[in-house]
C-alpha positions as a printed Julia matrix, in Angstrom:
671×3 Matrix{Float64}:
 50.02  43.93  -38.16
 49.08  43.3   -41.75
 45.82  44.88  -42.88
 43.32  43.3   -45.2
 43.48  44.09  -48.9
 40.24  45.94  -49.75
 40.05  44.19  -53.14
 40.29  40.72  -51.62
 37.07  38.97  -50.6
 36.3   39.37  -46.91
 34.54  36.04  -46.6
 36.33  32.9   -47.84
 34.21  30.04  -49.15
 32.8   27.86  -46.43
 34.48  24.45  -46.23
 32.27  21.42  -46.43
 31.69  20.11  -42.91
 31.54  16.43  -42.06
 28.33  15.32  -40.42
 28.55  14.35  -36.77
 27.65  10.73  -37.5
 30.38  10.49  -40.13
 33.15  12.11  -38.06
 35.85   9.55  -37.24
 36.25   8.93  -33.54
 40.01   9.28  -33.84
 39.63  12.8   -35.25
 37.73  13.83  -32.1
 39.8   11.88  -29.62
 43.22  13.01  -30.84
 42.93  16.72  -29.88
 41.39  15.79  -26.53
 44.24  13.4   -25.75
 46.87  15.93  -26.83
 45.24  18.66  -24.72
 45.07  16.37  -21.68
 48.73  15.42  -22.07
 49.78  19.07  -22.38
 47.78  20.12  -19.3
 49.15  17.19  -17.3
 52.68  18.12  -18.36
 52.13  21.74  -17.31
 50.82  20.63  -13.92
 53.35  17.96  -12.99
 56.27  19.87  -14.48
 55.43  23.2   -12.84
 58.59  23.15  -10.68
 60.67  23.45  -13.87
 58.21  25.17  -16.21
 57.5   28.13  -13.92
 61.15  29.31  -13.89
 61.35  28.79  -17.66
 58.18  30.84  -18.21
 59.48  33.65  -15.98
 62.8   33.58  -17.86
 61.07  33.81  -21.24
 58.99  36.78  -20.12
 62.07  38.49  -18.7
 63.82  37.94  -22.02
 61.19  40.12  -23.7
 61.81  42.81  -21.08
 65.61  42.66  -21.33
 65.7   42.28  -25.12
 65.63  46.06  -25.8
 68.38  46.61  -23.2
 70.58  43.96  -24.81
 70.01  45.51  -28.24
 70.97  48.92  -26.85
 74.21  47.55  -25.42
 74.9   45.79  -28.71
 74.51  49.09  -30.56
 77.22  50.44  -28.24
 79.5   47.82  -29.85
 79.63  45.54  -26.82
 80.03  41.85  -27.65
 76.89  39.78  -27.12
 78.25  37.83  -24.08
 79.15  41.08  -22.33
 75.85  42.73  -23.22
 73.81  39.75  -22.04
 75.89  39.31  -18.88
 75.61  42.98  -17.98
 71.83  42.98  -18.47
 71.36  39.79  -16.44
 73.64  41.02  -13.63
 71.74  44.31  -13.46
 68.45  42.42  -13.25
 69.86  40.1   -10.59
 71.0   43.08   -8.55
 67.58  44.75   -8.77
 65.77  41.56   -7.77
 68.18  40.97   -4.87
 67.78  44.52   -3.62
 63.98  44.27   -3.78
 63.98  40.93   -1.95
 66.21  42.35    0.79
 64.05  45.44    1.09
 60.88  43.35    1.32
 62.43  41.16    4.03
 63.52  44.15    6.13
 60.11  45.79    5.8
 58.25  42.62    6.77
 60.47  42.1     9.82
 59.8   45.68   10.91
 56.07  45.18   10.39
 56.05  41.96   12.44
 57.67  43.71   15.42
 54.84  46.25   15.61
 51.96  43.76   15.43
 51.23  43.76   19.25
 50.87  47.55   19.23
 48.5   47.37   16.28
 46.45  44.7    18.07
 45.76  47.05   20.99
 44.6   49.79   18.62
 42.23  47.42   16.84
 40.75  46.22   20.15
 40.1   49.8    21.29
 38.52  50.61   17.92
 36.24  47.56   18.17
 35.15  48.61   21.67
 34.4   52.07   20.36
 32.26  50.59   17.59
 30.27  48.63   20.14
 29.4   51.85   21.99
 28.41  53.63   18.78
 24.86  53.6    17.3
 26.02  51.0    14.81
 27.11  48.75   17.68
 23.75  49.19   19.46
 21.92  48.21   16.29
 24.17  45.15   15.94
 23.51  44.11   19.56
 19.77  44.62   19.04
 19.77  42.36   16.0
 21.84  39.76   17.88
 19.36  39.8    20.8
 16.47  39.24   18.38
 18.31  36.26   16.92
 18.94  34.77   20.35
 15.27  35.27   21.29
 14.12  33.47   18.14
 16.56  30.65   18.84
 15.3   30.3    22.44
 11.67  30.29   21.27
 12.44  27.58   18.76
 13.99  25.36   21.43
 11.37  26.07   24.15
  9.59  22.75   23.68
 12.58  20.94   25.12
 11.67  22.19   28.61
  8.31  20.34   28.45
  9.9   16.93   27.98
  9.55  14.49   30.99
 12.53  14.16   33.25
 14.7   11.13   32.98
 13.59   8.53   35.6
 15.88   8.01   38.55
 18.17   5.06   38.56
 17.13   1.97   40.48
 18.0    1.74   44.15
 20.43  -1.05   43.5
 22.37   1.09   41.06
 22.67   3.8    43.71
 24.49   1.49   46.11
 27.94   2.83   46.73
 30.81   0.85   45.35
 33.46  -0.35   47.76
 36.23   2.1    48.31
 39.11   1.63   45.82
 42.77   1.53   46.76
 44.52   4.92   46.75
 46.18   5.78   43.43
 49.96   6.12   43.36
 51.38   9.64   43.18
 52.6   10.78   39.72
 56.29  10.88   39.08
 57.66  14.24   37.98
 59.68  14.09   34.75
 61.74  17.07   33.59
 62.16  17.5    29.8
 65.19  19.4    28.57
 65.61  20.4    24.93
 69.0   19.79   23.48
 70.46  22.94   21.98
 70.84  22.61   18.16
 74.29  22.71   16.7
 75.54  25.27   14.17
 74.67  23.07   11.19
 71.13  22.38   12.44
 70.6   26.06   13.17
 71.78  27.0     9.66
 69.51  24.37    8.13
 66.51  25.66   10.09
 67.12  29.24    9.01
 67.93  28.51    5.38
 65.33  25.84    4.6
 62.46  28.34    3.88
 64.7   30.19    1.4
 66.16  27.21   -0.44
 63.25  26.76   -2.87
 62.99  30.47   -3.82
 66.76  30.63   -4.28
 66.72  27.51   -6.46
 63.88  28.94   -8.55
 65.72  32.25   -8.95
 68.87  30.4    -9.98
 67.02  28.43  -12.66
 65.34  31.62  -13.91
 68.61  33.47  -14.41
 70.42  30.53  -15.96
 67.61  30.0   -18.47
 67.4   33.76  -19.07
 71.12  33.86  -19.83
 70.88  31.11  -22.43
 67.66  32.52  -23.98
 69.27  35.92  -24.53
 72.43  34.33  -25.9
 70.58  32.01  -28.31
 67.59  34.21  -29.17
 67.94  33.98  -32.97
 68.54  30.24  -32.85
 65.45  29.71  -30.7
 63.41  31.82  -33.13
 64.55  29.69  -36.08
 63.67  26.5   -34.22
 60.24  27.89  -33.43
 59.71  28.64  -37.12
 60.77  25.11  -38.03
 58.42  23.61  -35.44
 55.57  25.74  -36.8
 56.11  24.07  -40.18
 55.78  27.23  -42.21
 56.31  26.96  -45.95
 57.01  30.7   -46.3
 60.13  31.29  -44.23
 60.46  34.94  -45.15
 56.93  35.86  -44.14
 57.07  33.82  -40.96
 60.47  35.27  -39.96
 59.24  38.82  -40.44
 56.06  38.02  -38.52
 57.94  36.45  -35.61
 60.37  39.37  -35.39
 57.45  41.79  -35.44
 55.67  39.78  -32.73
 58.81  39.77  -30.58
 59.18  43.55  -30.91
 55.54  44.12  -30.03
 55.7   41.83  -27.02
 58.93  43.47  -25.82
 57.38  46.92  -26.11
 54.2   45.79  -24.36
 56.0   44.11  -21.43
 58.47  46.97  -20.98
 55.67  49.54  -20.96
 53.59  47.44  -18.58
 56.55  46.97  -16.23
 57.32  50.69  -16.29
 53.66  51.58  -15.75
 53.24  49.21  -12.8
 56.52  50.41  -11.31
 55.33  54.0   -11.57
 52.0   53.02  -10.0
 53.79  51.37   -7.07
 56.08  54.39   -6.67
 53.14  56.81   -6.5
 51.29  54.55   -4.05
 54.38  54.3    -1.84
 54.88  58.06   -1.81
 51.19  58.63   -1.12
 51.14  56.18    1.79
 54.3   57.81    3.19
 52.64  61.22    3.14
 49.48  59.79    4.72
 51.53  58.16    7.47
 50.89  54.47    6.84
 53.81  52.39    8.17
 56.12  50.51    5.77
 55.1   52.43    2.61
 57.98  50.9     0.63
 56.58  47.4     1.2
 53.08  48.4     0.08
 54.42  50.22   -2.97
 56.27  47.09   -4.12
 53.24  44.94   -3.31
 50.92  47.23   -5.33
 53.27  47.18   -8.32
 53.37  43.36   -8.31
 49.63  42.93   -7.81
 48.83  45.15  -10.82
 50.02  42.27  -12.99
 47.01  40.3   -11.72
 44.02  41.0   -14.01
 40.84  42.61  -12.68
 41.33  41.95   -8.94
 44.99  42.93   -8.6
 44.38  46.57   -7.69
 41.63  45.57   -5.23
 43.88  43.03   -3.5
 46.78  45.48   -3.32
 44.59  47.92   -1.36
 43.35  45.47    1.3
 46.49  45.22    3.43
 47.3   48.97    3.45
 43.68  49.69    4.39
 43.78  47.16    7.22
 47.08  48.58    8.48
 45.74  52.16    8.31
 42.75  51.09   10.39
 45.06  49.41   12.91
 47.48  52.34   13.28
 45.21  55.37   13.49
 42.84  55.54   16.48
 40.48  57.52   14.25
 39.37  56.98   10.68
 41.2   59.72    8.79
 44.14  57.54    7.71
 41.81  54.79    6.49
 39.74  57.24    4.43
 42.82  58.89    2.93
 44.28  55.51    1.94
 41.01  54.45    0.32
 40.83  57.73   -1.62
 44.42  57.25   -2.83
 43.66  53.85   -4.35
 40.24  54.91   -5.69
 41.85  57.8    -7.57
 45.07  56.17   -8.77
 43.68  52.92  -10.18
 41.02  54.43  -12.51
 43.48  57.15  -13.55
 46.1   54.54  -14.44
 43.77  51.99  -16.01
 41.46  54.29  -17.96
 43.73  57.18  -19.01
 47.44  56.34  -18.77
 47.25  52.77  -20.11
 45.28  53.68  -23.29
 47.74  56.5   -23.98
 50.75  54.19  -23.7
 49.72  50.92  -25.33
 46.08  51.16  -26.34
 42.8   50.15  -24.81
 43.54  46.45  -24.53
 46.21  43.76  -24.56
 44.65  42.03  -27.56
 42.73  39.61  -25.31
 38.99  39.33  -24.89
 37.74  40.02  -21.33
 36.37  36.5   -21.03
 39.69  34.97  -22.07
 41.54  37.08  -19.48
 39.25  35.72  -16.76
 39.48  32.12  -17.98
 43.25  32.28  -18.37
 43.59  33.68  -14.84
 41.55  30.79  -13.43
 43.39  28.22  -15.56
 46.93  29.33  -14.72
 46.05  29.79  -11.04
 44.74  26.23  -10.94
 47.9   24.96  -12.62
 50.63  27.01  -10.97
 49.04  28.73   -7.98
 49.64  32.43   -7.16
 52.6   32.61   -9.56
 50.3   31.44  -12.34
 47.82  34.2   -11.48
 50.53  36.86  -11.92
 51.82  35.28  -15.14
 48.39  34.52  -16.65
 47.96  37.67  -18.76
 51.55  37.82  -20.13
 51.49  34.11  -21.0
 48.14  34.39  -22.75
 49.31  37.45  -24.7
 52.27  35.39  -25.96
 49.93  32.59  -27.06
 47.65  35.02  -28.9
 50.58  36.61  -30.73
 51.77  33.16  -31.81
 48.26  32.36  -33.0
 48.16  35.49  -35.15
 51.5   34.84  -36.84
 51.7   31.03  -37.04
 49.08  29.31  -39.18
 49.04  26.06  -37.22
 48.33  27.95  -33.97
 45.54  30.16  -35.32
 43.02  28.53  -32.99
 44.72  30.31  -30.07
 43.88  33.69  -31.61
 40.29  32.58  -32.22
 39.87  31.37  -28.63
 41.63  34.14  -26.7
 41.98  37.13  -29.06
 39.8   40.22  -28.9
 39.15  40.27  -32.64
 35.58  39.29  -33.54
 35.06  35.63  -34.43
 33.0   36.71  -37.46
 33.98  39.24  -40.09
 31.92  42.46  -40.38
 30.22  40.98  -43.46
 29.28  37.79  -41.61
 28.11  39.82  -38.6
 25.86  41.93  -40.81
 24.39  38.91  -42.59
 23.79  37.09  -39.3
 21.88  40.07  -37.91
 19.61  40.55  -40.91
 19.11  36.78  -41.16
 17.95  36.79  -37.53
 15.53  39.66  -38.36
 17.16  41.99  -35.83
 17.35  45.47  -37.41
 18.22  47.07  -34.07
 21.43  45.03  -33.76
 22.18  45.69  -37.43
 21.9   49.42  -36.71
 24.22  49.13  -33.69
 26.7   47.19  -35.8
 26.55  49.93  -38.46
 27.09  52.68  -35.89
 30.19  50.89  -34.61
 31.72  50.43  -38.07
 30.87  53.95  -39.23
 33.2   55.29  -36.55
 36.06  53.91  -38.65
 34.94  54.28  -42.27
 32.65  56.29  -44.5
 29.05  55.45  -45.34
 29.88  54.53  -48.94
 32.73  52.26  -47.8
 30.4   50.59  -45.29
 27.79  50.0   -47.98
 30.36  48.72  -50.5
 32.44  46.48  -48.24
 29.89  45.26  -45.69
 26.26  45.66  -46.76
 26.58  44.76  -50.44
 28.81  41.76  -49.66
 26.36  40.66  -46.98
 23.55  40.88  -49.52
 25.63  38.76  -51.88
 25.83  36.08  -49.17
 22.04  36.2   -48.89
 21.7   35.91  -52.7
 24.01  32.89  -52.72
 21.98  31.17  -49.97
 18.78  31.94  -51.86
 20.26  30.42  -55.03
 21.08  27.26  -53.04
 17.49  27.09  -51.8
 18.29  27.29  -48.07
 16.24  30.47  -47.41
 12.52  30.23  -46.83
 10.01  32.76  -48.12
  9.59  34.18  -44.61
 13.35  34.61  -44.23
 13.6   36.45  -47.55
 10.8   38.77  -46.47
 12.5   39.46  -43.13
 15.85  40.14  -44.83
 14.27  42.63  -47.22
 12.48  44.4   -44.36
 15.6   44.57  -42.17
 17.81  45.95  -44.95
 15.18  48.48  -46.0
 14.85  49.72  -42.42
 18.65  49.99  -42.09
 18.95  52.01  -45.33
 16.23  54.39  -44.15
 17.99  54.85  -40.79
 21.29  55.69  -42.51
 19.72  58.18  -44.91
 20.47  61.11  -42.58
 24.2   60.3   -42.29
 26.75  62.24  -44.31
 29.12  60.29  -46.54
 32.4   61.53  -45.08
 35.54  59.72  -43.93
 35.62  60.01  -40.11
 38.62  61.34  -38.28
 40.68  58.77  -36.31
 39.53  58.54  -32.71
 41.84  59.78  -29.98
 43.56  57.02  -28.09
 43.76  54.73  -31.09
 43.75  50.98  -31.05
 46.28  48.83  -29.37
 49.63  48.92  -30.98
 50.25  45.44  -29.74
 47.95  42.66  -30.7
 44.92  44.72  -31.66
 41.96  44.75  -33.95
 42.2   45.77  -37.58
 39.79  48.26  -39.2
 36.38  46.83  -40.01
 36.27  48.04  -43.61
 39.84  48.92  -44.49
 39.35  52.67  -43.78
 38.61  53.25  -47.46
 37.97  56.91  -48.15
 34.49  58.12  -49.01
 33.5   58.4   -52.65
 34.47  61.93  -53.69
 31.91  64.61  -54.5
 32.76  65.62  -58.08
 31.04  67.89  -58.83
 29.76  69.16  -55.49
 25.97  68.94  -54.97
 25.55  72.71  -55.36
 27.2   72.68  -58.81
 25.25  69.76  -60.31
 23.59  70.83  -63.61
 19.85  71.34  -63.44
 19.18  68.51  -65.87
 20.87  66.05  -63.51
 19.28  67.48  -60.36
 15.71  66.78  -61.49
 13.87  63.83  -60.02
 14.35  60.83  -62.25
 17.54  62.05  -63.95
 19.1   58.68  -63.06
 16.97  55.54  -63.08
 18.17  52.91  -60.59
 16.59  49.72  -61.92
 16.79  46.6   -59.75
 17.34  43.12  -61.09
 14.91  40.34  -60.44
 16.72  38.99  -57.34
 14.95  39.31  -54.02
 17.58  41.71  -52.61
 18.37  43.61  -55.81
 15.88  46.31  -54.85
 17.86  46.95  -51.64
 21.09  47.26  -53.65
 19.42  49.71  -56.03
 18.11  51.72  -53.06
 21.66  52.02  -51.7
 22.95  53.33  -55.04
 20.06  55.8   -55.23
 20.77  57.04  -51.71
 24.46  57.7   -52.41
 23.63  59.52  -55.66
 20.98  61.64  -53.92
 23.55  62.71  -51.31
 25.55  64.17  -54.21
 22.67  66.29  -55.43
 21.63  63.99  -58.31
 17.95  63.36  -58.92
 17.21  59.62  -58.75
 14.25  57.34  -59.23
 14.08  53.74  -58.06
 12.46  51.33  -60.51
 11.48  47.75  -59.71
 12.19  44.95  -62.18
  8.46  44.34  -62.63
  7.91  47.92  -63.87
 10.17  47.31  -66.9
  9.11  43.72  -67.6
  8.18  42.74  -71.15
  4.44  43.08  -70.46
  4.74  46.6   -68.97
  7.67  48.2   -70.78
  5.41  49.95  -73.32
  3.48  51.67  -70.52
  6.65  52.69  -68.66
  7.18  56.45  -68.57
 10.93  57.24  -68.3
 10.59  60.96  -67.53
 13.61  63.35  -67.7
 16.11  60.49  -67.59
 19.77  61.19  -68.34
 21.22  57.79  -67.43
 20.01  54.3   -66.52
 21.76  52.12  -63.89
 20.84  48.44  -63.6
 21.85  46.83  -60.3
 21.98  43.06  -59.87
 23.94  40.54  -57.83
 24.15  38.29  -60.91
 23.7   34.92  -59.18
 23.13  31.84  -61.41
 21.71  32.78  -64.8
 20.85  36.41  -64.15
 22.83  37.79  -67.17
 20.31  36.29  -69.59
 17.46  38.29  -68.07
 19.62  41.41  -67.84
 20.53  41.14  -71.53
 16.84  41.13  -72.44
 16.19  44.0   -70.03
 18.89  46.1   -71.71
 17.35  45.38  -75.1
 13.93  46.54  -73.89
 15.36  49.71  -72.35
 17.3   50.57  -75.53
 14.14  50.15  -77.57
 12.15  52.35  -75.14
 14.91  54.95  -74.52
 17.35  54.74  -77.44
 19.42  57.82  -76.51
 19.86  57.04  -72.8
 23.18  55.44  -71.77
 22.88  52.21  -69.78
 25.25  51.27  -66.93
 25.32  47.66  -65.69
 26.39  46.93  -62.11
 27.0   43.2   -61.53
 28.31  42.36  -58.05
 29.38  38.94  -56.85
 31.18  37.99  -53.66
 33.47  35.43  -55.31
 33.82  36.98  -58.77
 32.06  34.08  -60.5
 33.47  31.48  -62.86
 35.17  32.39  -66.19
 32.0   31.33  -68.04
 29.88  33.67  -65.9
 32.38  36.5   -66.41
 32.14  35.99  -70.19
 28.34  36.02  -69.96
 28.45  39.29  -68.03
 30.71  40.88  -70.62
 28.32  39.84  -73.38
 25.66  42.27  -72.16
 25.76  45.19  -74.56
 25.72  48.18  -72.23
 27.51  51.52  -72.28
 29.45  50.66  -69.13
 30.12  47.79  -66.72
 30.99  48.22  -63.05
 31.73  45.62  -60.41
 31.26  47.63  -57.21
 29.04  50.27  -55.7
 31.9   52.77  -55.66
 32.56  52.27  -59.37
 28.87  52.82  -60.16
 28.76  56.14  -58.28
 32.01  57.3   -59.86
 30.7   56.42  -63.35
 27.56  58.51  -62.81
 29.61  61.41  -61.41
 31.9   61.24  -64.46
 28.87  61.54  -66.76
 27.58  64.52  -64.74
 30.98  66.2   -64.9
 31.21  65.64  -68.66
 27.82  67.32  -69.17
 28.77  70.19  -66.85
 32.05  70.96  -68.7
 30.51  72.26  -71.99
 28.09  74.45  -70.02
 30.96  75.96  -68.07
 32.92  76.62  -71.26
 29.88  78.39  -72.77
 29.48  80.57  -69.68
 33.16  81.55  -69.73
 32.95  82.42  -73.45
 29.88  84.58  -72.86
 31.56  86.68  -70.17
 35.0   86.81  -71.83
 36.21  90.47  -71.82
 36.39  92.25  -75.17
 40.01  93.21  -76.13
 40.82  96.92  -76.13
 40.38  98.59  -79.49
 38.1   95.92  -80.85
């Protein structure tokens, strides 16, 4: 999966939205009509579409096998035919095995019924049964008390005397005629039709699956090219590479999932055999198939073996052992083995997995429930690699709908510093503190500055934003600025989430805090002066915090302290360098130019560094205005500002080190 370029802007410009009253009705009706037609086609065409969907999913599973046979220099028809025949043999053997096991299970049902009846009688004699009978008696007593008023109702009056007169005796009824019904024995053709009719539909479905699978594997490249053409991509090279990458990822995911579920079923079958549950092969196959069902598959696969264990064993030991087997194996497989093999997730959000399971079950029944997750994974992969289908990734993917920058801005705009702190803790697991500040916080502040320049932020909102950001900076003051180690388990190799801030390394410590010269370690050695924007003070505080973590003495200065009316009274102190931080939104360079002039007049020997940060880079005219500010250095990011200060510290430390080395240089012999 392609990662984001750290230099590229994380937040594209917002498109202008059409008001609801101005939206054409056709623009709203067209997607609804298309969606309704597609859903109707999926429902009414399920007899044909289900085999095609199964064939497409099997093609991802058999693709690596076909490629392996091709590398052995087998022609494509032979490689495809051999793979399909092997699959057909495995499916036929499993179907036969399931049929034999079910027939054997059906023959033992009467014996299991007797065991269950004895166990129910035993429960009735137990304390639990006495409590149940006691509760039932209380319910019957309440019901009788509620209907007691019916006994007080007057009796129905007797019928009149005339109605009690006996009717004249009727004529005797004729005796019934005995009719003997004999069933005609069915002929050979009728008997064959009766036996084969339940299997005709599954056999027809299997035939369609394998025919479609054969053609998909034979024409895989041609189908890929047609998909690219239907997607309407203008960049064929990029789309081809993306589709091939998506196919490889899906093949790896489905093969690993099939192998994992097969191993799970094998372990369950062996465990049930050792416990003594009848037909362990049947329950192993059933457990492997039900693990394809999201969330409830493992629970459903345990119900029938538990019921059978309760029916076979007169006691409860077999039932308890079976329950323990499933309770141990499912968390072990789902929480440990799966993350080790293909990551923590399939690339789908939990809500989308649930919705897709309900949707495909409603459309295609139990088969749709089993196919729901694989089908939705295919749709999400298409959405991530085909521009016209990007909405599928937004709806069903597990990647956040908002970028980290937008998430941060939304939290501080809602005046929720606690959520902003949680968001920071999550991102700081992947990147350093300086990278988080540079790529998330500063860019989020630039969004706030742009909204303030447009006049959409109220005074109260500006105050809340300043308070939230200040609280966040204070909370992060105790964190070290180090690049974190990658977490064990990693992200999903399949469709997964990309790093929140590009995993940019932390700003280096050069020199280390312990070796910073004394002149630079004093308080106020670097003045971090904020611009006049309402969030420039927060940006200056971030720069001061990162410099302080490197052992440099800093002092934060507000714009009002160096205004024209107060510059003469400003006391610079032991300053070695001045850094001016501003987001440079709409006309700010003019005020910064005057600020630099005042600082040069007040501190003529102090170098001035200008940090102008904008989310979109500004127009060429604004860039020219920024360059016109006569400063000793210009930086466009927080990282560049810290590195510029560290370079100045290192340059001052070099002559001192040379002097120390000259002072302790050994005197040559004989001098």
